[in-house]
DSSP file (Angstrom, degrees, kcal/mol; ACC not computed):
  #  RESIDUE AA STRUCTURE BP1 BP2  ACC     N-H-->O    O-->H-N    N-H-->O    O-->H-N    TCO  KAPPA ALPHA  PHI   PSI    X-CA   Y-CA   Z-CA
    1    1 A M              0   0    0      0, 0.0    88,-2.7     0, 0.0     2,-0.4   0.000 360.0 360.0 360.0 134.8    0.0    0.0    0.0
    2    2 A K  E     -a   89   0A   0     86,-0.2    88,-0.2    88,-0.1    86,-0.0  -0.830 360.0-169.3-103.8 143.3    1.4    3.5   -0.8
    3    3 A V  E     -a   90   0A   0     86,-3.3    88,-2.7    -2,-0.4     4,-0.0  -0.984  26.5-114.8-128.9 132.7    0.9    6.3    1.7
    4    4 A P  E     -a   91   0A   0      0, 0.0    88,-0.2     0, 0.0    18,-0.1  -0.367  20.3-127.6 -66.9 146.2    1.6    9.9    0.9
    5    5 A K  S    S+     0   0    0     86,-2.4    17,-2.9     1,-0.1     2,-0.4   0.756  97.5  47.0 -64.5 -23.9    4.6   11.6    2.8
    6    6 A K  E     -B   21   0B   0     85,-0.3     2,-0.4    15,-0.2    15,-0.2  -0.986  67.8-178.1-124.9 130.7    2.3   14.4    3.9
    7    7 A I  E     -B   20   0B   0     13,-2.7    13,-3.5    -2,-0.4     2,-0.8  -0.975  22.2-140.8-126.6 134.6   -1.2   14.0    5.3
    8    8 A R  E     +B   19   0B   0     -2,-0.4     2,-0.2    11,-0.3     9,-0.1  -0.860  49.2 137.0 -95.1 108.4   -3.5   16.9    6.2
    9    9 A T  E     -B   18   0B   0      9,-2.2     9,-2.9    -2,-0.8     2,-0.2  -0.812  55.1 -62.8-141.8-175.1   -5.3   15.7    9.4
   10   10 A Y  E     -B   17   0B   0      7,-0.3     7,-0.2    -2,-0.2    -2,-0.0  -0.524  36.9-159.3 -75.5 132.3   -6.4   16.8   12.9
   11   11 A C  E  >> -B   16   0B   0      5,-2.3     4,-2.5    -2,-0.2     5,-0.9  -0.955   6.6-156.1-110.7 116.4   -3.8   17.9   15.5
   12   12 A P  T  45S+     0   0    0      0, 0.0    -1,-0.1     0, 0.0     5,-0.0   0.738  93.5  48.1 -66.1 -21.3   -5.0   17.7   19.1
   13   13 A R  T  45S+     0   0    0      1,-0.1    -2,-0.0     3,-0.1     0, 0.0   0.919 119.7  37.2 -88.0 -42.5   -2.5   20.3   20.4
   14   14 A C  T  45S-     0   0    0      2,-0.2    -1,-0.1     1,-0.0     3,-0.1   0.770 100.4-142.8 -71.5 -22.2   -3.2   22.9   17.5
   15   15 A R  T  <5 +     0   0    0     -4,-2.5     2,-0.3     1,-0.2    -5,-0.1   0.822  68.7  76.1  64.6  36.5   -6.9   21.9   17.7
   16   16 A K  E   <S-B   11   0B   0     -5,-0.9    -5,-2.3    -7,-0.1     2,-0.4  -0.955  94.1 -77.9-158.1 176.3   -7.3   22.2   14.0
   17   17 A H  E     +B   10   0B   0     -2,-0.3    -7,-0.3    -7,-0.2    -9,-0.1  -0.676  57.2 162.8 -85.5 132.6   -6.4   20.3   10.7
   18   18 A T  E     -B    9   0B   0     -9,-2.9    -9,-2.2    -2,-0.4     2,-0.3  -0.933  44.9 -83.7-141.5 161.5   -2.8   20.8    9.8
   19   19 A P  E     -B    8   0B   0      0, 0.0    53,-2.4     0, 0.0     2,-0.4  -0.538  45.5-161.4 -71.6 138.4   -0.2   19.1    7.5
   20   20 A H  E     -BC   7  71B   0    -13,-3.5   -13,-2.7    -2,-0.3     2,-0.5  -0.948  16.0-131.2-120.6 136.7    1.5   16.1    9.0
   21   21 A T  E     -BC   6  70B   0     49,-2.6    49,-2.2    -2,-0.4     2,-0.5  -0.773  27.5-136.8 -85.1 129.9    4.7   14.3    8.0
   22   22 A V  E     + C   0  69B   0    -17,-2.9     2,-0.3    -2,-0.5    47,-0.2  -0.745  29.6 166.1 -95.4 125.6    4.2   10.5    7.8
   23   23 A M  E     - C   0  68B   0     45,-2.4    45,-3.1    -2,-0.5     2,-0.5  -0.842  39.2-106.7-128.5 165.7    6.7    8.0    9.2
   24   24 A L  E     - C   0  67B   0     -2,-0.3     2,-0.2    43,-0.2    43,-0.2  -0.843  35.9-126.5 -95.9 127.3    6.7    4.3   10.0
   25   25 A Y        -     0   0    0     41,-2.8    41,-0.3    -2,-0.5    43,-0.0  -0.511  28.9-177.2 -74.3 136.9    6.6    3.6   13.7
   26   26 A K        -     0   0    0     -2,-0.2    39,-0.0    39,-0.1    -2,-0.0  -0.988  26.4-121.0-131.8 127.3    9.3    1.3   15.1
   27   27 A P        -     0   0    0      0, 0.0     3,-0.1     0, 0.0     2,-0.1  -0.349  29.4-120.5 -67.4 148.9    9.5    0.2   18.6
   28   28 A G        -     0   0    0      1,-0.2     2,-0.1     3,-0.0     3,-0.0  -0.272  41.6 -71.8 -80.8 170.4   12.6    1.0   20.6
   29   29 A K        -     0   0    0      1,-0.1     2,-0.2    -2,-0.1    -1,-0.2  -0.384  53.5-112.1 -62.8 134.5   15.0   -1.4   22.3
   30   30 A R        -     0   0    0     -2,-0.1     2,-0.4    -3,-0.1    -1,-0.1  -0.514  27.7-121.7 -72.7 136.5   13.5   -3.0   25.4
   31   31 A R    >   -     0   0    0     -2,-0.2     3,-0.7     1,-0.1     6,-0.2  -0.642  15.2-150.5 -77.1 130.4   15.3   -1.9   28.7
   32   32 A A  T 3  S+     0   0    0     -2,-0.4    -1,-0.1     1,-0.2    -2,-0.0   0.730  92.2  48.1 -75.9 -28.2   16.6   -5.0   30.4
   33   33 A L  T 3  S+     0   0    0      4,-0.1    -1,-0.2     5,-0.0     2,-0.1   0.398  80.1 117.2-100.0   7.3   16.3   -3.5   33.9
   34   34 A S  S <> S-     0   0    0     -3,-0.7     4,-2.4     1,-0.1     5,-0.3  -0.356  76.6-115.4 -71.7 156.2   12.8   -2.2   33.7
   35   35 A L  H  > S+     0   0    0      1,-0.2     4,-2.4     2,-0.2     5,-0.2   0.911 113.3  51.2 -61.9 -41.4   10.3   -3.9   36.2
   36   36 A G  H  > S+     0   0    0      1,-0.2     4,-2.1     2,-0.2    -1,-0.2   0.893 111.0  47.1 -61.8 -39.4    8.1   -5.5   33.4
   37   37 A E  H  > S+     0   0    0     -6,-0.2     4,-2.4     2,-0.2    -1,-0.2   0.882 112.9  49.3 -75.4 -36.8   11.2   -7.1   31.6
   38   38 A R  H  X S+     0   0    0     -4,-2.4     4,-2.0     2,-0.2    -2,-0.2   0.862 112.2  48.5 -67.2 -35.8   12.6   -8.4   35.0
   39   39 A R  H  X S+     0   0    0     -4,-2.4     4,-1.9    -5,-0.3    -2,-0.2   0.907 111.1  50.7 -69.1 -37.1    9.2  -10.0   35.9
   40   40 A Y  H  X S+     0   0    0     -4,-2.1     4,-1.5    -5,-0.2    -2,-0.2   0.941 111.7  46.3 -68.2 -44.8    8.9  -11.5   32.5
   41   41 A R  H  X S+     0   0    0     -4,-2.4     4,-1.3     1,-0.2    -1,-0.2   0.903 112.6  51.3 -62.2 -39.0   12.4  -13.1   32.7
   42   42 A R  H  < S+     0   0    0     -4,-2.0    -1,-0.2     1,-0.2    -2,-0.2   0.875 111.1  47.4 -66.4 -37.2   11.7  -14.4   36.2
   43   43 A K  H  < S+     0   0    0     -4,-1.9    -1,-0.2     1,-0.2    -2,-0.2   0.761 107.9  55.8 -72.2 -27.8    8.4  -16.0   35.1
   44   44 A Q  H  < S+     0   0    0     -4,-1.5    -1,-0.2    -5,-0.2    -2,-0.2   0.789  91.0  94.5 -80.7 -25.8   10.2  -17.6   32.1
   45   45 A E     <  +     0   0    0     -4,-1.3     2,-0.3    -3,-0.2     4,-0.0  -0.048  52.7  87.7 -58.5 164.0   12.8  -19.3   34.4
   46   46 A G  S    S-     0   0    0      2,-0.1     2,-1.3     4,-0.0    -2,-0.0  -0.808  87.0 -47.5 135.8-170.6   12.2  -22.9   35.6
   47   47 A Y  S    S-     0   0    0     -2,-0.3     3,-0.1     1,-0.1    -2,-0.1  -0.487 106.3 -52.6 -98.9  67.7   12.8  -26.4   34.7
   48   48 A G  S    S+     0   0    0     -2,-1.3     2,-0.4     1,-0.2    -1,-0.1   0.361 102.6 122.9  87.2  -5.9   11.6  -26.5   31.1
   49   49 A S        -     0   0    0      4,-0.0     2,-0.3    -4,-0.0    -1,-0.2  -0.771  42.7-162.4-100.2 136.6    8.3  -25.0   31.6
   50   50 A K        -     0   0    0     -2,-0.4    -6,-0.1    -3,-0.1    -5,-0.1  -0.773  27.5-125.3-107.6 154.9    7.2  -21.8   29.8
   51   51 A R  S    S+     0   0    0     -2,-0.3    -1,-0.1     1,-0.1    -7,-0.1   0.763 100.2  26.9 -77.7 -21.2    4.3  -19.7   31.0
   52   52 A R  S    S-     0   0    0      3,-0.0     2,-0.2    -3,-0.0    -1,-0.1  -0.967  97.0-100.4-127.6 154.3    2.7  -20.0   27.5
   53   53 A P        -     0   0    0      0, 0.0     2,-0.1     0, 0.0    -2,-0.0  -0.527  45.6-107.0 -71.1 143.2    3.2  -22.8   24.9
   54   54 A E        -     0   0    0     -2,-0.2     2,-0.5     1,-0.1    -4,-0.0  -0.398  34.1-113.2 -67.7 140.2    5.7  -21.9   22.1
   55   55 A Q        -     0   0    0      1,-0.2    -1,-0.1    -2,-0.1     3,-0.1  -0.683  24.2-162.8 -84.6 127.0    4.1  -21.2   18.8
   56   56 A K  S    S+     0   0    0     -2,-0.5     2,-0.3     1,-0.2    -1,-0.2   0.870  72.3   8.9 -79.2 -36.8    5.0  -23.9   16.3
   57   57 A R  S    S-     0   0    0      0, 0.0    -1,-0.2     0, 0.0     2,-0.1  -0.983  87.6 -93.2-145.5 156.6    4.0  -22.0   13.1
   58   58 A F        -     0   0    0     -2,-0.3     3,-0.0     1,-0.1    -2,-0.0  -0.399  24.2-165.2 -75.0 139.9    3.0  -18.5   12.4
   59   59 A A  S    S+     0   0    0     -2,-0.1     2,-0.3     1,-0.0    -1,-0.1   0.737  73.9  53.9 -92.1 -23.1   -0.8  -17.8   12.4
   60   60 A K        -     0   0    0      1,-0.1     3,-0.0     2,-0.0    -1,-0.0  -0.835  59.0-161.2-110.6 147.7   -0.6  -14.5   10.6
   61   61 A T  S    S+     0   0    0     -2,-0.3     2,-0.3    -3,-0.0    -1,-0.1   0.517  78.0  41.1-101.9  -9.1    1.2  -13.7    7.3
   62   62 A T  S    S-     0   0    0     25,-0.0     2,-0.3    22,-0.0    24,-0.1  -0.903  70.6-133.2-135.1 162.5    1.3  -10.0    7.9
   63   63 A K  E     - D   0  85B   0     22,-0.8    22,-1.3    -2,-0.3     2,-0.6  -0.795  30.8-107.3-108.6 159.0    2.1   -7.5   10.7
   64   64 A K  E     - D   0  84B   0     -2,-0.3     2,-0.6    20,-0.2    20,-0.2  -0.750  33.4-149.7 -90.2 123.2    0.1   -4.5   11.7
   65   65 A Q  E     - D   0  83B   0     18,-2.0    18,-1.2    -2,-0.6     2,-0.4  -0.802   5.6-152.7 -98.9 126.7    2.0   -1.4   10.6
   66   66 A T  E     -     0   0B   0     -2,-0.6   -41,-2.8   -41,-0.3     2,-0.3  -0.811   7.9-139.4-102.0 134.5    1.5    1.7   12.7
   67   67 A L  E     -CD  24  80B   0     13,-1.1    13,-2.6    -2,-0.4     2,-0.5  -0.662   6.4-151.8 -89.9 143.9    1.9    5.3   11.1
   68   68 A K  E     -CD  23  79B   0    -45,-3.1   -45,-2.4    -2,-0.3     2,-0.5  -0.970  13.9-162.3-119.0 117.0    3.6    8.0   13.2
   69   69 A L  E     -CD  22  78B   0      9,-3.3     9,-2.9    -2,-0.5     2,-0.5  -0.881   3.3-164.5-106.1 121.2    2.3   11.5   12.2
   70   70 A K  E     -CD  21  77B   0    -49,-2.2   -49,-2.6    -2,-0.5     7,-0.2  -0.910  21.5-126.0-105.9 118.3    4.3   14.6   13.1
   71   71 A C  E  >  -C   20   0B   0      5,-2.8     4,-1.5    -2,-0.5   -51,-0.2  -0.441   8.9-148.5 -64.5 129.9    2.5   18.0   12.9
   72   72 A D  T  4 S+     0   0    0    -53,-2.4    -1,-0.1    -2,-0.2   -52,-0.1   0.701  92.8  47.3 -73.3 -22.6    4.4   20.4   10.7
   73   73 A E  T  4 S+     0   0    0    -54,-0.4    -1,-0.1     3,-0.1   -53,-0.1   0.930 131.5   8.7 -86.0 -51.4    3.3   23.4   12.9
   74   74 A C  T  4 S-     0   0    0      2,-0.1    -2,-0.2     0, 0.0    -1,-0.1   0.592  91.3-121.0-111.9  -7.6    3.9   22.4   16.4
   75   75 A G     <  +     0   0    0     -4,-1.5     2,-0.2     1,-0.3    -3,-0.1   0.562  53.3 157.4  77.9  14.1    5.8   19.1   16.1
   76   76 A Y        -     0   0    0     -6,-0.1    -5,-2.8     1,-0.0     2,-0.5  -0.505  31.9-144.0 -69.5 134.5    3.2   17.0   18.1
   77   77 A I  E     +D   70   0B   0     -7,-0.2     2,-0.3    -2,-0.2    -7,-0.2  -0.899  20.4 178.5-104.8 127.9    3.5   13.3   17.2
   78   78 A I  E     -D   69   0B   0     -9,-2.9    -9,-3.3    -2,-0.5     2,-0.5  -0.936  22.7-131.5-122.5 153.9    0.4   11.1   17.1
   79   79 A H  E     -D   68   0B   0     -2,-0.3     2,-0.4   -11,-0.2   -11,-0.2  -0.876  13.5-144.3-105.6 133.2    0.2    7.5   16.2
   80   80 A R  E     -D   67   0B   0    -13,-2.6   -13,-1.1    -2,-0.5    -2,-0.0  -0.823  35.7 -97.1 -93.0 132.8   -2.3    6.2   13.6
   81   81 A E  E     -     0   0B   0     -2,-0.4   -16,-0.1   -15,-0.2    -1,-0.1  -0.194  46.1-113.5 -50.7 129.9   -3.9    2.8   14.4
   82   82 A G  E     -     0   0B   0    -18,-0.1     2,-0.3   -16,-0.1   -16,-0.2  -0.316  27.9-161.8 -71.6 149.0   -2.0    0.1   12.5
   83   83 A I  E     -D   65   0B   0    -18,-1.2   -18,-2.0   -20,-0.1     2,-0.4  -0.923  31.7 -95.0-127.5 156.4   -3.6   -1.9    9.7
   84   84 A R  E     +D   64   0B   0     -2,-0.3     2,-0.3   -20,-0.2   -20,-0.2  -0.587  55.1 156.9 -80.6 125.0   -2.5   -5.3    8.3
   85   85 A L  E     -D   63   0B   0    -22,-1.3   -22,-0.8    -2,-0.4     3,-0.2  -0.981  43.5-146.9-141.8 148.5   -0.3   -4.9    5.2
   86   86 A K  S    S+     0   0    0      1,-0.3     2,-0.4    -2,-0.3    -1,-0.1   0.907  93.0  10.8 -75.9 -43.6    2.3   -7.0    3.4
   87   87 A K        -     0   0    0      2,-0.0     2,-0.5   -25,-0.0    -1,-0.3  -0.998  63.3-162.6-141.5 129.9    4.2   -3.9    2.3
   88   88 A L        -     0   0    0     -2,-0.4     2,-0.5    -3,-0.2   -86,-0.2  -0.956   9.9-174.5-113.6 130.7    4.0   -0.2    3.2
   89   89 A E  E     -a    2   0A   0    -88,-2.7   -86,-3.3    -2,-0.5     2,-0.7  -0.982  14.5-152.1-130.2 123.0    5.5    2.4    1.0
   90   90 A I  E     -a    3   0A   0     -2,-0.5     2,-0.3   -88,-0.2   -88,-0.1  -0.844  26.9-173.2 -96.9 119.5    5.7    6.1    1.9
   91   91 A V  E     -a    4   0A   0    -88,-2.7   -86,-2.4    -2,-0.7     2,-0.4  -0.820  28.8-115.8-119.5 152.0    5.8    8.1   -1.4
   92   92 A E        -     0   0    0     -2,-0.3     2,-0.5   -88,-0.2    -2,-0.0  -0.681  31.3-148.5 -79.7 127.6    6.3   11.7   -2.3
   93   93 A V              0   0    0     -2,-0.4   -87,-0.0     1,-0.1    -1,-0.0  -0.904 360.0 360.0-104.1 128.2    3.0   13.1   -4.0
   94   94 A A              0   0    0     -2,-0.5    -1,-0.1     0, 0.0    -2,-0.0   0.424 360.0 360.0 -74.6 360.0    3.5   15.7   -6.6
Protein backbone atom coordinates (compact mmCIF):
# COMPACT_ATOMS: atom_id res chain seq x y z
CA UNK A 1 0.00 0.00 0.00
CA UNK A 2 1.29 3.45 -0.88
CA UNK A 3 0.92 6.24 1.70
CA UNK A 4 1.66 9.93 0.95
CA UNK A 5 4.60 11.56 2.76
CA UNK A 6 2.35 14.47 3.87
CA UNK A 7 -1.21 14.06 5.21
CA UNK A 8 -3.53 16.89 6.23
CA UNK A 9 -5.27 15.68 9.41
CA UNK A 10 -6.42 16.86 12.86
CA UNK A 11 -3.79 17.90 15.43
CA UNK A 12 -5.04 17.73 19.05
CA UNK A 13 -2.50 20.31 20.25
CA UNK A 14 -3.21 22.90 17.52
CA UNK A 15 -6.93 21.92 17.67
CA UNK A 16 -7.28 22.22 13.89
CA UNK A 17 -6.40 20.35 10.70
CA UNK A 18 -2.73 20.82 9.76
CA UNK A 19 -0.26 19.08 7.43
CA UNK A 20 1.51 16.11 9.05
CA UNK A 21 4.68 14.29 8.00
CA UNK A 22 4.16 10.50 7.81
CA UNK A 23 6.75 8.07 9.22
CA UNK A 24 6.69 4.37 10.03
CA UNK A 25 6.59 3.58 13.76
CA UNK A 26 9.35 1.31 15.02
CA UNK A 27 9.43 0.15 18.64
CA UNK A 28 12.58 1.02 20.60
CA UNK A 29 14.96 -1.40 22.28
CA UNK A 30 13.51 -2.95 25.44
CA UNK A 31 15.21 -1.97 28.69
CA UNK A 32 16.64 -5.03 30.44
CA UNK A 33 16.31 -3.52 33.93
CA UNK A 34 12.70 -2.31 33.68
CA UNK A 35 10.30 -3.96 36.12
CA UNK A 36 8.17 -5.56 33.41
CA UNK A 37 11.19 -7.11 31.70
CA UNK A 38 12.57 -8.43 35.03
CA UNK A 39 9.18 -9.90 35.91
CA UNK A 40 8.93 -11.52 32.46
CA UNK A 41 12.42 -13.08 32.75
CA UNK A 42 11.65 -14.34 36.26
CA UNK A 43 8.43 -15.99 35.05
CA UNK A 44 10.21 -17.61 32.08
CA UNK A 45 12.78 -19.33 34.35
CA UNK A 46 12.23 -22.85 35.60
CA UNK A 47 12.79 -26.46 34.71
CA UNK A 48 11.68 -26.52 31.10
CA UNK A 49 8.27 -24.97 31.65
CA UNK A 50 7.23 -21.80 29.85
CA UNK A 51 4.32 -19.64 30.91
CA UNK A 52 2.72 -20.01 27.47
CA UNK A 53 3.13 -22.76 24.88
CA UNK A 54 5.64 -21.86 22.17
CA UNK A 55 4.08 -21.16 18.80
CA UNK A 56 5.01 -23.88 16.31
CA UNK A 57 4.05 -21.98 13.13
CA UNK A 58 2.95 -18.47 12.29
CA UNK A 59 -0.78 -17.83 12.42
CA UNK A 60 -0.57 -14.52 10.58
CA UNK A 61 1.13 -13.72 7.27
CA UNK A 62 1.32 -9.95 7.87
CA UNK A 63 2.13 -7.53 10.69
CA UNK A 64 0.17 -4.47 11.72
CA UNK A 65 2.01 -1.37 10.51
CA UNK A 66 1.53 1.74 12.67
CA UNK A 67 1.94 5.23 11.19
CA UNK A 68 3.64 8.03 13.11
CA UNK A 69 2.27 11.47 12.17
CA UNK A 70 4.26 14.59 13.10
CA UNK A 71 2.52 17.98 12.94
CA UNK A 72 4.44 20.44 10.76
CA UNK A 73 3.28 23.44 12.83
CA UNK A 74 3.87 22.37 16.45
CA UNK A 75 5.86 19.12 16.12
CA UNK A 76 3.32 17.04 18.08
CA UNK A 77 3.46 13.31 17.20
CA UNK A 78 0.37 11.11 17.04
CA UNK A 79 0.18 7.42 16.19
CA UNK A 80 -2.37 6.21 13.67
CA UNK A 81 -3.86 2.77 14.40
CA UNK A 82 -2.06 0.07 12.46
CA UNK A 83 -3.62 -1.95 9.66
CA UNK A 84 -2.50 -5.30 8.26
CA UNK A 85 -0.34 -4.93 5.16
CA UNK A 86 2.27 -7.01 3.41
CA UNK A 87 4.18 -3.92 2.26
CA UNK A 88 3.96 -0.25 3.22
CA UNK A 89 5.55 2.39 1.00
CA UNK A 90 5.72 6.11 1.89
CA UNK A 91 5.73 8.07 -1.39
CA UNK A 92 6.19 11.72 -2.35
CA UNK A 93 3.01 13.09 -3.93
CA UNK A 94 3.54 15.75 -6.59
